[in-house]
C-alpha positions, 0 to 999 in steps of 0.5 A, a space after each residue: 211650723 213642720 220644721 220647728 215642731 218636728 225637725 229637718 230629719 223627722 220632716 223628711 220622713 214625714 213627707 216620704 210617709 205622705 207620698 207613700 201614702 198618696 201612691 197606695 191611695 192612687 192605686 185603691 182609687 183606680 181599683 174602687 173607681 173612686 177619684 184619687 183626691 178623696 183618699 188623698 184628703 182622707 190621708 191627711 184627715 187621718 194623720 192630722 190632729 183629729 185623727 192619729 195625731 201625727 201632724 198639727 197643721 192649721 197654717 192656711 197661709 202655708 196651705 194656700 201657698 202650696 195649693 197655688 204652687 201645685 195648681 200651676 204645675 197641674 195646669 201646666 201639665 194638662 195644658 201639655 197633653 192637650 191637643 190644639 186641634 181637640 181644643 179648637 173644635 170645642 173653643 166656644 162651648 168650653 169658654 162659654 162654661 168657663 165664664 157664663 157657666 161659672 157666673 150662673 153656677 156662683 149666683 145660683 149657690 150664692 142666693 141658696 147660701 144667703 137664703 138658707 145659712 146665716 150669711 150676708 148676701 155678699 158672704 153667700 156670693 163669696 161662697 157660690 164663687 168659691 165652688 163655681 168652677 170645676 177642678 182641673 186636677 180632679 177632672 184630668 185625673 178622673 178622665 185620664 183613664 175613662 173611655 169618654 167620647 172624645 168630644 165630651 173629654 175635650 169639652 170638660 178638659 178645656 173647661 177645667 183648664 180655663 174656668 179657674 181664672 173666673 172663679 179666683 176673679 169672683 172670689 177675690 172681688 167679693 173678698 174686696 167688696 166684703 173688706 172694703 166698703 167703699 169697693 164698687 162691683 162696677 169698678 171691678 169690671 175693667 179689672 176682669 178684662 185686664 186680667 184675662 186679656 193680660 193672661 192670654 197675651 202673656 200666656 201665648 208670649 211665654 208659650 213661644 218663648 219657652 218653645 223657642 228656648 228649649 229648642 235652641 238653648 244647648 245645655 250640658 244635660 238632657 235632664 235640665 230640659 224638663 226643669 227649664 219647661 218648669 222654670 217657665 211655667 213659674 215664670 209665666 204665673 209669677 210675672 202675669 200675676 205680678 203685673 195684674 194679669 190672670 196667672 192661671 190662664 196664662 200658664 195653661 195657654 202657655 202649656 197649650 202653645 209649648 205642647 203643640 209646638 215641635 219640641 226638643 226632649 219632648 218625651 223627657 219633658 212630658 214624663 217629668 211634668 206628669 210625674 211632678 204633677 202627680 207628686 204636687 197633686 198628692 201632696 196638695 190634697 194631703 195638706 188640704 186634708 190636714 187643714 181640716 178638722 173632721 170634728 168640725 167638718 162632720 159637725 151636725 150643722 156643717 153637714 146639714 148645710 153642705 148636704 143641701 148646698 152639694 145637692 143643689 150644686 149637683 142637681 140644679 145650679 150646675 145643670 142650669 149653667 150648663 144648659 143655659 151656657 150652651 144654648 145653640 151649640 150643637 150639643 144634644 140633650 145627652 151631652 149637656 146632661 152628662 157635662 152637668 154631671 161631670 162638673 167636679 169640684 176639687 182642689 181650687 175651691 178648697 185652695 180659694 176657701 183658705 183666702 177669707 181665712 188668711 183675710 181674717 174674714 167673718 164667718 171664714 172658718 164656716 165658709 172653709 168647712 162647708 166648701 170642704 164638705 161640698 168637694 168631698 160630696 162632689 167628688 164621691 158622688 159625681 167622680 165615682 159614677 162618671 164612667 156609669 153615667 157615660 155608659 147609661 147615656 151612651 157616650 162611651 168612646 173606644 176603650 183606652 188601652 195603656 200598654 204595659 211596655 215602654 221604649 226607653 230612647 237615647 237623647 235625640 234632641 241635637 239630631 232633630 229626630 223623634 220617636 212617635 207612639 201611636 195606637 190604631 182603632 177601628 176608625 183608623 184609615 191605616 188599618 188593613 194597610 200594608 206597611 209599603 202602602 202607607 203615605 209616609 215620608 222617606 224619613 219615617 220608619 215603623 221601628 216596632 209594632 206591639 200587638 197583644 203585648 208581642 213585639 211584631 218586627 215590621 216589614 213591607 208586607 205587614 199589615 196594620 190592625 186595629 189596637 196596634 201600637 206603632 213606634 215611628 222613628 221620624 225627622 221632627 220637620 216630617 212629624 206633622 205629615 206622619 201624624 195626619 196620616 195616621 189620624 186619618 179616619 175611615 169615613 162613616 156611613 151615616 145610617 140616621 140622625 143621632 139622638 
């Protein structure tokens, strides 16, 4: 449609314009404390047919295709950066939120939609299923620069990375029940276990295969290794979905496996995937913004229904699901309250809302507009106040400091050597130690220390201080030993029980 309407050259120009607009929006979102996805979607609505009229776009099928493609890249990038040790510590609560929590949220919102809107029970439950899961793209981007306590951040990221499969399953199941009167909800239960089981098994299999292949295959250029990782991400989703498994779950699990194994060209692969995921996120949200028509979205009926359901989701359904899902799982009242507040909705609900439109269900456009309004409300209210809420609940962790410097490395894949970047904190056991006293193997050397944006040339008597960025050159086989030494923390002295 784009090429037919504008021509190839104009299509390239428009794509460049969208990317520039997205980058500017991301810059302002950081300054204003708003989730970037809001500004991305606003850009799409402004340049769409009801705005400046630059692009007319109403193809839900194309938006769905691009949305799924982008979500695969975003989940893959998020999984690569997730530490297994962190996930393992919150695996049970995260899975409980990703399954029981999604079902409870979907049921409560579905019942409310049935009672409040002019929808059948199945259509109401379909709407509940669509908005039932938190969104990986929104959560990853919002938490990335926020100084939330590690336990909270890990729980939310693990939940958002694993709850999409449940929302997809519920959405497709209700579409099937609405479209096919002969379908039974009991027939869908075996399908659920099949999808999740295949997603888990194939995710681990493809993750191991990808890691093995990247480390063993000798390609002509180091630039091909990041592309190889993307190819494995798409292959994981495609094959898993083709055989009836959960492609999203498989991609996240595969990325988790890859990111926690020794990897040749690790830095290049991670940087490439982060940039590619950002590009996909920008274009995805802008395209989803193009798909909605503001005159329909901001009609009195949609706004009224959307506000009521948004408030019920934020203040009733999500908290109820969180508190019930985390019973006896060692979370304080304040922590549960924060997890409830940080349940952002984003691209996944909007992409899922295109499925009823593509299938031509009755009231599908109404469902899409209400879901879009709920996402905007959630992102605006919750996304912009996460740091404030964490501060109020005393759940703020150490300040995240992103260095304004970088070390560009030549390719060292063939000699199995890596450069580790590590920032110390007040809790790091290595703080106060001299370099000569560290229990590093002989094949690991601290090559540079950056302190207060100044380069410190390290030698044996150099003392490590909190906030230092350490750059350590180490043979890959000794990386775990060095990492364990760096991540040792000072045992805190308990002065009282936690509230």
